[in-house]
C-alpha positions as CSV (number, residue, x, y, z in Angstrom):
1,M,-9.6,-7.6,31.4
2,N,-12.7,-5.7,30.7
3,S,-15.3,-5.6,33.4
4,P,-18.8,-7.0,32.6
5,K,-20.2,-3.4,32.4
6,E,-17.7,-2.3,29.8
7,K,-18.6,-2.7,26.2
8,I,-16.2,-2.7,23.3
9,I,-17.9,-1.0,20.3
10,K,-16.9,-2.6,17.1
11,R,-17.8,-1.0,13.7
12,Q,-16.8,-2.2,10.3
13,P,-14.6,0.4,8.5
14,I,-16.6,2.2,6.0
15,A,-13.9,3.9,3.9
16,K,-13.5,1.0,1.4
17,Y,-17.2,0.6,1.1
18,M,-17.7,4.3,0.3
19,Q,-14.9,4.1,-2.3
20,I,-16.6,1.2,-4.0
21,R,-20.0,2.9,-3.8
22,K,-18.6,6.1,-5.2
23,Y,-16.9,4.2,-8.1
24,V,-20.2,2.6,-9.1
25,V,-22.3,5.7,-8.7
26,D,-19.8,7.7,-10.8
27,T,-19.9,5.0,-13.4
28,V,-23.7,5.1,-13.5
29,W,-23.8,8.9,-13.8
30,N,-21.2,8.9,-16.6
31,S,-22.6,5.9,-18.5
32,G,-25.3,7.8,-20.4
33,T,-28.6,6.1,-21.5
34,S,-27.2,2.7,-22.2
35,P,-26.3,0.1,-19.5
36,Q,-22.6,-0.5,-19.2
37,R,-21.0,-3.6,-17.7
38,I,-18.9,-2.8,-14.6
39,A,-15.7,-4.6,-13.7
40,S,-15.9,-8.1,-12.3
41,V,-15.8,-8.9,-8.6
42,R,-12.2,-10.1,-8.8
43,E,-11.2,-7.0,-10.8
44,L,-12.8,-4.7,-8.2
45,A,-11.3,-6.6,-5.3
46,A,-7.9,-6.1,-6.8
47,M,-8.7,-2.4,-7.6
48,F,-9.7,-1.6,-4.1
49,N,-7.4,-4.1,-2.3
50,V,-10.3,-5.8,-0.4
51,S,-11.7,-9.3,-0.3
52,T,-14.1,-10.6,-2.9
53,M,-16.7,-11.0,-0.1
54,T,-16.5,-7.2,0.7
55,I,-17.0,-6.5,-3.0
56,Q,-20.0,-8.8,-3.2
57,R,-21.7,-7.2,-0.2
58,A,-21.2,-3.7,-1.6
59,L,-22.5,-4.7,-5.0
60,K,-25.5,-6.4,-3.5
61,K,-26.4,-3.2,-1.7
62,L,-25.9,-1.2,-4.8
63,T,-28.1,-3.6,-6.7
64,D,-30.8,-3.4,-4.0
65,D,-30.6,0.4,-4.2
66,G,-31.2,0.3,-8.0
67,F,-27.8,1.5,-9.3
68,L,-27.0,-1.9,-10.8
69,I,-28.9,-4.4,-12.8
70,A,-27.9,-8.1,-12.5
71,R,-27.9,-10.2,-15.7
72,P,-27.5,-13.8,-14.7
73,G,-24.5,-15.5,-16.4
74,I,-23.3,-12.2,-17.8
75,G,-22.6,-9.7,-15.0
76,L,-23.7,-6.5,-13.4
77,F,-24.7,-3.4,-15.5
78,T,-25.3,0.2,-14.7
79,N,-29.0,1.2,-14.5
80,P,-29.6,4.3,-16.7
81,E,-32.7,5.1,-14.6
82,H,-30.4,6.2,-11.8
83,R,-28.2,8.5,-13.9
84,W,-28.4,12.3,-13.7
85,K,-31.4,13.3,-15.7
86,Y,-31.1,17.0,-16.0
87,G,-28.7,17.3,-18.9
88,N,-25.0,17.7,-18.4
89,I,-23.8,16.8,-14.9
90,N,-22.4,19.9,-13.2
91,V,-20.8,18.9,-9.9
92,I,-19.8,21.6,-7.4
93,G,-17.2,20.5,-4.8
94,V,-17.6,21.8,-1.3
95,L,-14.7,21.8,1.2
96,V,-15.7,22.7,4.7
97,A,-12.8,24.1,6.7
98,D,-10.1,21.4,6.8
99,G,-12.3,18.7,5.3
100,K,-12.2,16.7,8.5
101,Q,-15.5,17.7,10.0
102,I,-17.5,14.9,11.7
103,Y,-19.7,16.9,14.0
104,Y,-21.0,20.4,13.0
105,E,-21.6,23.3,15.3
106,K,-24.1,26.0,14.4
107,Y,-22.0,28.4,12.3
108,L,-20.5,25.8,9.9
109,W,-23.8,23.9,9.6
110,K,-25.8,27.0,8.7
111,L,-23.2,28.1,6.2
112,L,-23.1,24.7,4.6
113,S,-26.9,24.5,4.5
114,A,-27.2,27.9,2.8
115,V,-24.5,26.9,0.3
116,G,-26.1,23.5,-0.3
117,E,-29.5,25.1,-1.0
118,E,-28.1,27.6,-3.5
119,I,-26.2,24.8,-5.4
120,T,-29.0,22.3,-5.6
121,D,-31.6,25.0,-6.5
122,S,-29.5,25.6,-9.6
123,R,-29.8,21.9,-10.5
124,K,-26.2,21.1,-9.8
125,L,-24.8,18.3,-7.6
126,I,-22.7,18.7,-4.5
127,Y,-19.6,16.6,-3.9
128,Q,-18.2,17.1,-0.4
129,I,-14.4,17.0,-0.3
130,S,-13.0,14.9,2.6
131,F,-9.6,14.6,4.3
132,L,-10.9,12.4,7.1
133,S,-8.7,9.4,6.2
134,E,-4.9,9.6,6.1
135,N,-5.2,7.8,2.8
136,D,-7.7,10.3,1.4
137,N,-6.4,11.9,-1.8
138,P,-9.1,14.2,-3.0
139,A,-7.3,14.8,-6.3
140,E,-7.5,11.1,-7.1
141,S,-11.0,10.7,-5.8
142,L,-12.2,13.4,-8.2
143,A,-11.1,11.3,-11.2
144,G,-14.2,10.7,-13.4
145,I,-16.3,13.4,-11.6
146,P,-17.3,16.3,-13.9
147,M,-16.6,18.8,-11.2
148,K,-16.8,22.3,-12.6
149,G,-16.0,24.4,-9.6
150,L,-15.5,24.4,-5.8
151,L,-16.5,26.4,-2.8
152,W,-14.2,26.4,0.3
153,L,-16.0,27.3,3.5
154,D,-14.1,29.2,6.1
155,P,-10.5,27.9,5.8
156,E,-9.6,29.8,8.9
157,F,-12.0,27.8,11.0
158,E,-9.5,24.9,11.0
159,P,-6.3,25.7,9.1
160,S,-4.9,22.8,7.0
161,E,-1.8,22.6,4.8
162,A,-3.3,19.7,3.0
163,A,-6.4,21.7,2.1
164,E,-4.3,24.7,1.0
165,E,-2.2,22.5,-1.3
166,F,-5.3,20.9,-2.7
167,I,-7.0,24.2,-3.5
168,H,-3.8,25.5,-5.0
169,S,-3.6,22.5,-7.3
170,L,-7.1,22.8,-8.7
171,P,-7.4,23.8,-12.4
172,I,-11.0,24.8,-12.0
173,P,-12.6,27.9,-10.5
174,A,-12.7,28.0,-6.7
175,V,-14.4,30.6,-4.5
176,I,-13.5,31.1,-0.8
177,I,-16.1,32.0,1.8
178,N,-14.7,33.9,4.8
179,G,-11.1,33.7,3.9
180,H,-8.7,35.4,1.5
181,R,-6.4,33.4,-0.8
182,T,-4.2,34.7,-3.6
183,G,-5.5,33.8,-7.1
184,R,-9.1,33.0,-5.9
185,S,-12.2,35.0,-5.5
186,C,-13.2,35.6,-1.9
187,V,-16.6,36.3,-0.4
188,C,-16.2,37.5,3.1
189,N,-17.9,39.1,6.0
190,D,-17.0,42.8,6.0
191,W,-15.3,42.7,9.4
192,E,-13.7,46.1,9.2
193,R,-17.0,47.7,8.4
194,E,-18.6,45.9,11.3
195,G,-16.0,47.4,13.7
196,Y,-16.5,50.8,12.2
197,E,-20.3,50.7,12.6
198,I,-20.0,49.5,16.1
199,G,-17.5,52.3,16.9
200,R,-19.9,54.9,15.6
201,K,-22.8,53.5,17.5
202,L,-20.8,53.4,20.7
203,L,-19.7,57.0,20.3
204,A,-23.2,58.2,19.5
205,E,-24.2,56.8,22.9
206,G,-21.2,58.4,24.6
207,R,-19.5,55.1,25.3
208,R,-15.9,55.9,24.9
209,H,-14.2,53.2,27.0
210,P,-15.4,49.8,25.7
211,L,-13.9,46.6,27.0
212,L,-12.7,44.4,24.1
213,T,-12.2,40.7,23.8
214,A,-10.5,39.3,20.6
215,K,-8.4,36.6,19.2
216,P,-4.7,37.3,19.5
217,D,-4.1,37.4,15.7
218,H,-5.1,40.3,13.5
219,M,-8.8,41.2,13.8
220,P,-10.1,43.6,11.1
221,Q,-12.9,44.7,13.4
222,L,-10.3,46.4,15.6
223,D,-9.1,48.4,12.5
224,G,-12.7,49.6,11.9
225,L,-13.2,50.4,15.5
226,R,-10.0,52.4,15.7
227,R,-11.0,54.3,12.5
228,A,-14.3,55.3,13.9
229,F,-12.7,56.6,17.1
230,R,-9.9,58.3,15.2
231,E,-12.4,60.1,13.0
232,A,-14.2,61.4,16.1
233,G,-11.0,62.5,17.7
234,V,-11.4,60.1,20.6
235,P,-8.6,57.9,21.9
236,L,-9.3,54.1,22.0
237,D,-7.6,52.2,24.8
238,T,-6.5,48.9,23.3
239,E,-3.7,48.4,25.8
240,E,-5.6,48.0,29.1
241,M,-9.1,47.4,27.8
242,L,-8.2,44.7,25.2
243,I,-8.3,41.1,26.4
244,P,-6.9,38.5,24.0
245,R,-8.2,35.0,23.8
246,G,-6.0,32.5,25.6
247,V,-5.5,30.4,28.7
248,E,-5.5,33.5,31.0
249,M,-8.4,35.2,29.3
250,I,-11.0,34.7,32.0
251,D,-8.6,35.6,34.9
252,H,-7.7,38.8,33.0
253,L,-11.4,39.6,32.5
254,N,-12.3,39.0,36.1
255,R,-9.4,41.2,37.3
256,L,-10.4,44.0,35.0
257,L,-14.1,43.8,36.0
258,D,-13.1,43.7,39.7
259,R,-11.2,46.9,39.2
260,I,-13.4,49.0,36.9
261,G,-16.8,47.5,37.9
262,T,-19.5,47.5,35.1
263,P,-17.9,48.7,31.8
264,E,-19.7,51.0,29.4
265,A,-19.6,48.3,26.8
266,I,-18.2,44.9,26.0
267,Y,-17.4,44.2,22.4
268,A,-16.7,40.5,22.0
269,I,-14.9,40.3,18.7
270,G,-14.6,37.3,16.4
271,G,-16.9,34.9,18.4
272,T,-15.1,35.4,21.7
273,I,-18.5,35.9,23.4
274,R,-18.5,32.1,23.6
275,D,-15.3,32.3,25.8
276,I,-16.7,34.9,28.2
277,E,-20.4,33.8,28.3
278,A,-20.3,31.9,31.5
279,T,-18.3,34.6,33.3
280,L,-20.8,37.3,32.2
281,Q,-23.8,35.3,33.5
282,E,-22.1,34.4,36.7
283,R,-21.3,38.0,37.5
284,R,-24.8,39.1,36.4
285,L,-23.5,42.3,34.8
286,D,-26.1,45.1,34.5
287,L,-26.8,45.0,30.8
288,D,-28.9,48.1,31.1
289,K,-25.7,50.0,31.8
290,C,-23.2,47.9,29.9
291,R,-23.8,47.5,26.1
292,L,-23.0,43.9,25.3
293,I,-22.0,43.3,21.7
294,G,-21.5,39.9,20.0
295,E,-23.0,36.8,18.4
296,P,-26.3,35.3,19.6
297,V,-24.7,32.9,22.0
298,I,-26.1,34.2,25.3
299,P,-29.9,33.5,25.4
300,E,-32.5,36.1,25.9
301,P,-33.9,37.6,28.1
302,Y,-30.5,38.0,29.8
303,F,-28.8,39.2,26.5
304,R,-29.5,42.8,25.9
305,G,-27.3,44.8,23.6
306,W,-26.2,44.6,20.0
307,R,-26.4,41.2,18.5
308,I,-24.2,40.5,15.5
309,E,-25.3,37.8,13.0
310,H,-23.9,36.3,9.9
311,D,-26.0,36.8,6.7
312,F,-25.6,33.2,5.6
313,E,-28.1,33.5,2.7
314,T,-26.2,36.5,1.2
315,L,-22.8,34.8,1.7
316,A,-24.1,31.7,-0.1
317,K,-25.9,33.5,-2.9
318,T,-22.9,35.8,-3.6
319,A,-20.4,33.0,-3.6
320,C,-22.4,30.7,-5.8
321,R,-23.1,33.5,-8.3
322,Q,-19.4,34.3,-8.5
323,L,-18.5,30.7,-8.9
324,F,-21.1,30.0,-11.6
325,A,-20.0,33.2,-13.4
326,E,-16.3,32.1,-13.4
327,M,-17.4,28.6,-14.7
328,D,-18.8,30.6,-17.7
329,G,-15.5,32.5,-18.1
330,A,-16.1,35.6,-15.9
331,P,-13.1,37.1,-14.1
332,R,-12.3,36.6,-10.4
333,K,-13.8,39.2,-8.0
334,N,-13.9,39.7,-4.3
335,H,-17.1,40.6,-2.4
336,D,-17.5,42.0,1.1
337,I,-20.8,41.1,2.9
338,P,-21.9,43.2,5.9
339,R,-23.1,41.4,9.0
340,K,-26.4,42.2,10.6
341,I,-26.4,44.3,13.8
342,S,-29.6,44.1,15.8
343,D,-30.6,46.0,18.9
344,I,-31.9,43.6,21.6
345,R,-33.5,45.3,24.6
């Protein structure tokens, strides 16, 4: 039995309501300048497998919002005043990672915001693809939507077989941001160039023994770093000085720091600065001696070093231009976008 202080939070499921609303809005947008009668309450209830009361509530809300016009004794009609008024409807689908995002952290939100601004500035509509429900079938939900192209934002952020199959099945142009997929144009951060530039900057300062943290899978930044050291004829220690992300990452880092003291540099590759942030601040490393390199996670004034930032605006602009060009018949093309490296002292 629940104690008096405990509360059971009850919320009505919204999936069916959203499906009904989407059906009506799509009908309005595709109905042209003449009002069209929508299906009856009973027909809609059968279509969406819900009660007639649920349909009536949804239609009342849509009528209150102006999408529908009630004609007593006849039925409900679409309201042409709520249709798309800028010529042909060009809808751009946007799939964020695995399509199951509910809460957004900074990186995905800034990328989505930049993409959204580019799409809407071109007088196109955004349709966000969702895989939140087990019953979600994006291919079916797109029926009736004049979607001309799609952008997939960072498929590596949360890998998904369902998303992969969906993208593979699309007959329309699709551009991938920060991920490579066969048969699709890709607009990606130039990770290898980043590592190469960091390597050259480290060597220019005489820092030949950087401590590296990275994800355990392949990191192009390491390839670029190795290339810079190889061109300079300097060996790069990626055996002892490379700490992979994992459950033992912090223990490994502390053991290494206990043994070598303050390293010449710490290059936190692929967002791993988030993993080591607390440890670095607890140990109060001397960042005048140690060059710290990574994303802007650790706040200033403690952070001093080279801050690496995504160029969200350029990623979004380049991806949208490529997608719009393919919608007009242009060939597929990949683009590499350099990340910004700033010196924070």
